[in-house]
C-alpha positions as CSV (number, residue, x, y, z in Angstrom):
1,M,20.2,6.1,-2.5
2,I,17.8,3.5,-1.2
3,V,14.0,3.5,-1.7
4,L,12.1,2.2,1.3
5,K,8.3,1.4,1.0
6,F,6.1,1.0,4.0
7,G,2.7,-0.5,3.8
8,G,-0.5,0.3,5.6
9,T,0.2,-1.8,8.7
10,S,3.7,-0.4,9.0
11,V,2.2,3.1,9.4
12,G,-1.0,2.0,10.9
13,S,-0.6,3.8,14.2
14,A,1.4,6.6,15.9
15,E,3.7,4.0,17.4
16,R,4.3,2.3,14.1
17,M,5.1,5.7,12.4
18,K,7.7,6.4,15.1
19,E,9.3,3.1,14.5
20,V,9.4,3.8,10.8
21,A,11.1,7.2,11.5
22,L,13.9,5.3,13.3
23,L,14.3,2.9,10.4
24,V,14.7,5.5,7.7
25,T,17.1,7.8,9.5
26,N,20.3,5.8,9.0
27,G,22.6,8.6,7.8
28,K,22.0,8.0,4.1
29,K,19.9,9.8,1.5
30,N,16.7,7.8,1.3
31,I,13.4,8.0,-0.5
32,V,10.5,6.8,1.7
33,V,7.3,5.7,-0.1
34,L,4.2,5.4,2.2
35,S,0.8,3.7,1.8
36,A,-2.3,5.1,3.6
37,M,-2.7,4.0,7.2
38,S,-4.2,0.6,7.5
39,G,-8.0,0.6,7.0
40,T,-8.1,4.1,5.5
41,T,-8.5,3.1,1.8
42,N,-11.3,0.6,2.6
43,T,-13.2,3.3,4.5
44,L,-12.6,5.8,1.7
45,V,-14.0,3.2,-0.8
46,E,-17.1,2.9,1.4
47,I,-17.4,6.7,1.6
48,A,-17.2,7.0,-2.2
49,G,-19.8,4.3,-2.5
50,Y,-22.2,6.2,-0.3
51,L,-21.6,9.4,-2.2
52,Y,-22.2,7.7,-5.5
53,K,-25.5,6.4,-4.3
54,K,-26.3,9.9,-2.8
55,N,-26.6,8.4,0.7
56,Y,-25.1,11.5,2.3
57,E,-26.0,10.5,5.8
58,G,-24.1,7.2,5.5
59,A,-21.1,9.1,3.9
60,I,-21.0,11.7,6.7
61,E,-21.1,8.9,9.4
62,Q,-18.1,7.2,7.8
63,I,-16.2,10.5,7.3
64,L,-16.6,11.6,10.9
65,G,-15.6,8.2,12.2
66,L,-12.4,8.3,10.1
67,E,-11.7,11.9,11.0
68,E,-11.9,11.0,14.7
69,K,-9.5,8.2,14.2
70,Y,-6.9,10.6,12.7
71,N,-7.4,13.2,15.4
72,K,-6.6,10.5,18.0
73,T,-3.5,9.5,16.1
74,I,-2.3,13.1,16.1
75,E,-2.5,13.3,19.9
76,E,-0.3,10.2,20.2
77,L,2.1,11.0,17.3
78,Y,3.4,14.5,18.3
79,Y,4.8,15.8,21.5
80,S,4.7,19.6,21.0
81,K,1.6,21.8,20.9
82,E,3.0,23.3,17.6
83,F,2.9,20.0,15.7
84,K,-0.3,18.8,17.3
85,S,-1.9,22.0,16.0
86,K,-0.3,21.5,12.5
87,G,-1.6,17.9,12.4
88,R,-5.2,18.9,13.4
89,E,-5.2,21.7,10.7
90,L,-4.0,19.2,8.1
91,I,-6.7,16.7,9.0
92,Q,-9.4,19.4,9.0
93,S,-8.3,20.5,5.5
94,H,-8.4,17.0,4.0
95,F,-11.7,16.1,5.6
96,N,-13.3,19.4,4.7
97,Y,-12.4,18.5,1.1
98,I,-14.0,15.0,1.4
99,K,-17.1,16.5,3.1
100,S,-17.5,19.0,0.2
101,F,-18.7,16.1,-1.9
102,T,-21.8,15.7,0.2
103,Q,-22.8,19.2,-1.0
104,D,-21.8,19.0,-4.6
105,M,-22.4,16.6,-7.4
106,F,-20.3,13.4,-7.1
107,T,-19.4,11.2,-10.0
108,I,-17.1,8.2,-10.5
109,Y,-14.4,10.5,-11.6
110,E,-14.1,12.1,-8.2
111,E,-13.7,8.7,-6.5
112,K,-10.0,8.4,-7.2
113,A,-9.4,11.9,-5.8
114,I,-11.1,10.8,-2.6
115,L,-9.0,7.5,-2.5
116,A,-5.8,9.6,-2.8
117,Q,-6.5,11.3,0.5
118,G,-5.2,8.4,2.5
119,E,-1.7,8.6,1.1
120,L,-1.7,12.4,1.1
121,I,-2.5,12.4,4.8
122,S,-0.1,9.6,5.9
123,T,2.9,11.2,4.1
124,A,2.1,14.7,5.5
125,L,1.8,13.4,9.0
126,F,5.1,11.5,8.7
127,H,6.8,14.6,7.3
128,F,5.6,16.6,10.3
129,L,7.0,13.8,12.6
130,L,10.4,14.0,11.1
131,Q,10.4,17.8,11.2
132,E,9.5,17.7,14.9
133,Q,12.4,15.3,15.5
134,G,14.7,17.8,13.7
135,I,15.4,15.4,10.8
136,N,16.2,17.1,7.5
137,S,13.3,15.8,5.3
138,C,11.3,17.0,2.3
139,L,7.8,16.0,1.0
140,I,7.9,15.4,-2.8
141,P,4.3,14.9,-4.1
142,A,3.9,11.8,-6.3
143,L,1.3,13.7,-8.2
144,N,4.2,15.9,-9.5
145,F,6.0,13.0,-11.1
146,M,4.0,9.7,-11.2
147,R,1.9,9.4,-14.4
148,I,0.2,6.7,-16.4
149,D,-0.4,6.8,-20.1
150,K,-3.7,6.2,-22.0
151,E,-3.1,2.4,-21.7
152,N,-2.9,2.9,-17.9
153,E,0.8,1.9,-18.0
154,P,3.4,4.0,-16.2
155,D,5.0,6.7,-18.4
156,S,8.6,5.7,-17.5
157,F,10.3,8.6,-19.3
158,Y,8.0,11.2,-17.6
159,I,8.5,9.6,-14.2
160,K,12.3,9.5,-14.5
161,E,12.6,13.1,-15.7
162,N,10.2,14.6,-13.1
163,I,11.3,12.7,-10.0
164,Q,14.9,13.6,-10.8
165,R,13.8,17.2,-11.1
166,E,12.1,17.0,-7.7
167,I,15.2,15.5,-6.1
168,K,17.4,18.3,-7.6
169,E,15.1,21.0,-6.4
170,H,15.4,19.6,-2.8
171,N,19.0,18.4,-3.0
172,N,19.7,19.6,0.5
173,C,17.3,17.1,2.1
174,D,18.4,13.8,3.6
175,I,15.0,12.0,3.6
176,F,12.5,12.4,0.7
177,I,8.9,11.3,1.4
178,T,6.4,10.5,-1.2
179,Q,3.1,8.7,-1.7
180,G,2.6,5.2,-3.0
181,F,-0.4,4.1,-5.1
182,I,-1.5,7.5,-6.4
183,C,-0.6,9.1,-9.7
184,R,-2.0,11.2,-12.5
185,N,-3.4,9.9,-15.8
186,S,-2.7,11.1,-19.3
187,Y,-5.3,13.9,-18.8
188,G,-3.7,15.2,-15.7
189,E,-6.5,13.8,-13.4
190,I,-5.8,12.1,-10.1
191,D,-5.7,8.4,-10.6
192,N,-4.0,5.4,-9.0
193,L,-1.9,2.2,-9.7
194,K,-4.7,0.0,-8.3
195,R,-4.5,-2.1,-5.1
196,G,-1.0,-3.0,-4.1
197,G,0.2,-0.1,-6.2
198,S,2.5,1.2,-3.5
199,D,5.0,-1.6,-4.2
200,Y,4.7,-0.6,-7.9
201,T,5.4,3.0,-7.0
202,A,8.5,2.0,-5.0
203,S,9.9,0.0,-8.0
204,L,9.2,2.8,-10.5
205,V,10.8,5.4,-8.1
206,G,13.8,3.1,-7.6
207,V,14.3,2.9,-11.4
208,G,13.7,6.6,-11.8
209,V,16.6,7.5,-9.4
210,N,18.7,4.5,-10.2
211,A,18.5,3.4,-6.6
212,E,21.1,1.1,-5.0
213,E,18.3,-1.0,-3.6
214,I,14.5,-1.1,-3.2
215,Q,13.2,-2.2,0.2
216,I,9.6,-3.3,0.7
217,W,8.7,-3.2,4.4
218,T,5.6,-5.1,5.6
219,D,4.5,-7.1,8.6
220,I,6.1,-10.4,7.4
221,D,9.8,-11.3,7.6
222,G,10.3,-12.0,3.9
223,M,8.8,-14.3,1.3
224,H,8.1,-17.7,2.9
225,N,8.5,-21.1,1.3
226,N,4.7,-21.7,1.9
227,D,1.7,-19.9,3.1
228,P,2.1,-19.5,6.9
229,R,-1.7,-18.9,7.3
230,F,-2.3,-22.6,6.5
231,V,1.0,-24.4,6.9
232,E,3.1,-24.7,10.1
233,N,6.9,-24.4,10.2
234,T,7.3,-22.3,7.1
235,Y,10.5,-20.2,6.8
236,P,11.5,-17.1,4.9
237,L,13.6,-17.5,1.8
238,S,17.0,-15.7,2.1
239,H,17.3,-15.2,-1.7
240,I,15.3,-15.8,-4.8
241,S,15.6,-14.6,-8.4
242,F,13.4,-12.0,-10.1
243,D,11.7,-14.7,-12.1
244,E,10.9,-16.8,-9.1
245,A,9.6,-13.8,-7.1
246,A,7.4,-12.8,-10.1
247,E,5.9,-16.3,-10.2
248,L,5.2,-16.4,-6.5
249,A,3.8,-12.9,-6.4
250,Y,1.5,-13.5,-9.3
251,F,0.3,-16.8,-7.9
252,G,-0.6,-15.7,-4.4
253,A,2.3,-14.6,-2.3
254,K,0.8,-11.5,-0.8
255,I,4.0,-9.8,0.4
256,L,4.9,-8.4,-3.0
257,H,2.7,-7.0,-5.7
258,P,3.3,-8.8,-9.0
259,S,3.7,-5.6,-11.1
260,S,6.6,-4.4,-8.9
261,I,9.0,-7.0,-10.1
262,L,9.5,-6.1,-13.8
263,P,10.8,-2.5,-13.5
264,A,13.4,-3.6,-10.9
265,K,14.4,-6.6,-13.0
266,L,14.8,-4.6,-16.2
267,A,17.0,-2.1,-14.3
268,N,18.7,-4.8,-12.3
269,I,18.0,-3.2,-9.0
270,P,17.8,-5.6,-6.1
271,V,14.6,-5.7,-4.1
272,R,14.7,-6.6,-0.4
273,L,11.6,-7.7,1.6
274,K,11.8,-6.7,5.2
275,N,9.6,-6.9,8.4
276,T,8.8,-3.6,10.1
277,M,8.0,-5.6,13.3
278,Q,11.3,-7.4,13.2
279,P,13.8,-5.1,11.5
280,E,16.7,-7.2,12.6
281,A,15.5,-10.2,10.5
282,E,17.4,-10.8,7.3
283,G,14.3,-10.9,5.1
284,T,14.4,-11.9,1.4
285,L,16.6,-10.5,-1.3
286,V,15.3,-10.6,-4.8
287,S,17.9,-10.2,-7.5
288,S,19.1,-11.4,-10.9
289,K,21.1,-14.2,-9.3
290,T,19.3,-17.6,-9.7
291,G,20.9,-19.4,-6.8
292,I,20.8,-23.1,-6.2
293,E,18.7,-25.5,-8.3
294,G,15.6,-27.0,-6.9
295,I,12.2,-26.3,-5.5
296,K,12.1,-23.2,-3.3
297,A,8.5,-22.2,-2.5
298,I,4.8,-22.8,-2.9
299,A,2.0,-20.3,-3.3
300,A,-1.7,-20.5,-4.0
301,K,-4.2,-18.2,-5.8
302,D,-7.9,-18.5,-5.0
303,N,-11.1,-17.3,-6.8
304,I,-10.1,-19.1,-10.0
305,T,-12.6,-19.9,-12.7
306,A,-12.0,-22.7,-15.3
307,V,-13.5,-22.3,-18.8
308,K,-13.6,-25.4,-21.1
309,I,-14.5,-25.1,-24.8
310,K,-15.2,-28.4,-26.6
311,S,-15.4,-28.4,-30.4
312,G,-15.3,-31.1,-33.0
313,R,-14.2,-28.4,-35.4
314,M,-11.0,-27.8,-33.4
315,L,-9.5,-31.0,-34.8
316,L,-6.5,-30.0,-37.0
317,A,-8.1,-26.5,-37.5
318,Y,-5.5,-23.7,-37.6
319,G,-6.6,-20.4,-36.3
320,F,-9.0,-21.8,-33.6
321,M,-6.8,-20.8,-30.7
322,R,-6.3,-17.3,-32.1
323,K,-10.1,-16.8,-32.2
324,V,-10.5,-18.1,-28.6
325,F,-7.8,-15.8,-27.3
326,E,-9.1,-12.8,-29.3
327,I,-12.4,-13.1,-27.3
328,F,-10.5,-12.8,-24.0
329,E,-8.4,-9.9,-25.4
330,M,-11.6,-8.1,-26.5
331,Y,-12.9,-8.2,-22.9
332,K,-9.4,-7.5,-21.4
333,T,-9.5,-10.7,-19.3
334,P,-6.0,-12.2,-18.6
335,I,-5.6,-16.0,-18.8
336,D,-3.6,-17.8,-16.1
337,M,-3.3,-21.5,-17.2
338,I,-4.2,-23.3,-20.4
339,T,-4.2,-26.9,-21.6
340,T,-5.3,-28.3,-24.9
341,S,-6.4,-31.6,-26.5
342,E,-7.5,-32.5,-30.0
343,V,-11.1,-31.5,-29.3
344,A,-11.0,-29.1,-26.3
345,V,-9.2,-26.3,-24.7
346,S,-9.3,-25.5,-21.0
347,L,-8.1,-22.3,-19.4
348,T,-8.4,-20.4,-16.2
349,I,-9.2,-16.8,-15.3
350,D,-9.4,-14.8,-12.1
351,E,-11.3,-11.8,-13.5
352,T,-15.0,-12.7,-14.1
353,Q,-16.8,-9.4,-14.5
354,N,-17.2,-10.1,-18.2
355,L,-17.6,-13.9,-18.0
356,A,-21.2,-13.9,-19.2
357,E,-20.3,-12.0,-22.4
358,I,-17.2,-14.2,-22.9
359,T,-19.2,-17.3,-22.6
360,E,-21.7,-16.2,-25.2
361,E,-18.9,-15.4,-27.6
362,L,-17.2,-18.8,-27.0
363,K,-20.5,-20.7,-27.7
364,K,-20.0,-19.8,-31.4
365,F,-17.1,-22.3,-31.5
366,G,-18.4,-25.1,-29.3
367,T,-19.8,-26.3,-26.0
368,V,-18.7,-24.2,-23.0
369,E,-18.4,-25.4,-19.5
370,I,-17.7,-23.1,-16.5
371,D,-16.3,-24.3,-13.1
372,T,-15.8,-22.1,-10.1
373,D,-14.3,-22.3,-6.6
374,L,-10.9,-23.4,-7.8
375,S,-7.3,-22.6,-6.8
376,I,-4.0,-22.6,-8.6
377,I,-1.1,-24.0,-6.6
378,C,2.2,-22.8,-7.9
379,I,5.5,-24.7,-7.1
380,V,8.4,-22.4,-7.8
381,G,12.2,-22.9,-8.0
382,N,15.2,-22.8,-10.3
383,F,14.9,-24.9,-13.5
384,I,12.5,-27.3,-11.8
385,A,10.6,-27.9,-15.0
386,E,13.7,-29.1,-16.7
387,S,15.3,-31.1,-13.9
388,K,15.0,-34.8,-13.1
389,G,12.9,-36.0,-10.3
390,H,11.0,-32.8,-9.4
391,A,7.8,-33.7,-11.2
392,L,7.8,-37.0,-9.5
393,Q,8.1,-35.4,-6.1
394,I,5.3,-32.9,-6.8
395,F,2.8,-35.4,-8.1
396,D,3.7,-38.0,-5.5
397,A,2.8,-35.3,-2.8
398,L,-0.5,-34.7,-4.6
399,Q,-1.5,-38.3,-5.2
400,N,-4.6,-38.0,-2.9
401,I,-5.7,-34.6,-4.4
402,P,-8.0,-34.4,-7.4
403,I,-6.1,-32.3,-10.0
404,R,-8.1,-30.4,-12.6
405,M,-5.3,-29.0,-14.8
406,I,-1.5,-29.1,-15.0
407,S,0.8,-26.4,-16.4
408,Y,4.3,-27.9,-16.8
409,G,7.1,-26.6,-19.0
410,G,5.6,-23.2,-19.8
411,S,8.2,-21.7,-17.4
412,K,11.5,-23.0,-16.2
413,H,10.6,-21.8,-12.7
414,N,7.1,-22.9,-12.2
415,V,4.9,-26.0,-12.1
416,S,1.2,-25.1,-11.5
417,V,-1.8,-27.3,-10.7
418,L,-5.4,-26.5,-10.6
419,V,-7.4,-28.0,-7.7
420,N,-10.7,-27.4,-5.9
421,T,-10.4,-24.7,-3.3
422,S,-11.8,-27.1,-0.8
423,D,-8.6,-29.3,-1.3
424,K,-6.2,-26.3,-1.3
425,V,-5.0,-26.5,2.3
426,E,-4.5,-30.3,2.3
427,A,-2.5,-29.9,-1.0
428,L,-0.3,-27.1,0.5
429,R,0.4,-29.2,3.6
430,S,1.1,-32.3,1.7
431,L,3.5,-30.5,-0.7
432,N,5.2,-28.9,2.3
433,E,5.7,-32.3,4.0
434,K,7.0,-34.0,0.9
435,L,9.1,-31.2,-0.7
436,F,10.7,-29.6,2.3
């Protein structure tokens, strides 16, 4: 069994959905994980924002606009009057539900139920499409098996037990369709796996059914060796390891959500990245094999903030670092990079909602400096931090770029540098020229 995940652009129109239907009907039993149609989640976020502020006029305007978009899609998606009628009834039902919040009290707890409508609609429409084409398919709701625990982490045992139950109950089906992104929390309420969560869903589903392969279909032909938005003549990587893919995904490669790597890695299930627009392209295979030694790819992560704590008391003082890290742990703020000296520690974060509180706490230990508008550039490969010559190549390519921080040796697969965002594009291009 293969799990195939299609993102918002892959199901962003009636034409795209029809192309996806061709891709998933290959004579095998497949599980298809779908995101909401492109643009839907953003609009639902806006609607929830209007409702939360009790701006019902603004909410209704957005709701009607999105409803009209879906009704147009239905006319293009189905051929028969029967399925056009089914599609319109489906849309009316979902949008009546959303409109009901303009009459009743709306709280932040209802927001996630509204956000879930995008995936619920896209999967139901796609199921109707396969039914109209006479394809033996079943819709298995993610809300029946996808659950997170009190720590907002996937409940792996629950997921595996319940998705296997769903599959057995519909064992006569060839194609199983389910929603990405959405889930229930430990209280049974509708929740989600955060943005990019459809990749995570596909990985968790793949592990739950012990899939042969997990395929992530987007609008890019695999993971590239550099960012094609800023650098010319990039190329897709044919194969990378789980560790290399995790580094690239975390540090800016948008094709794959970082969280989706670990479940597949632990279960040793290969992940293949494919392009819906060019299905014949080989794409990128992510597996446990490390491949050849050397530098393979570069990625960049923006909106980075650097925090520097200077303290004379740090000199030879044990426990200092623990106290610093406890502050970030208290405010649930992950740290990306870190460097230390005898009297100072510098680190970077990309979540700044609690930065003011963190800064005040850190001032108990020394002087605190905050710098913004920074980017982390990540150079990834196989054992590059332990091999001869790679560091010289990297820093030779960056000789004209001011470097704020360096992370070298923390991972065998990654050398990271912190630069001003204004220097990012020049750095990416220079690295591309010198390394590839």
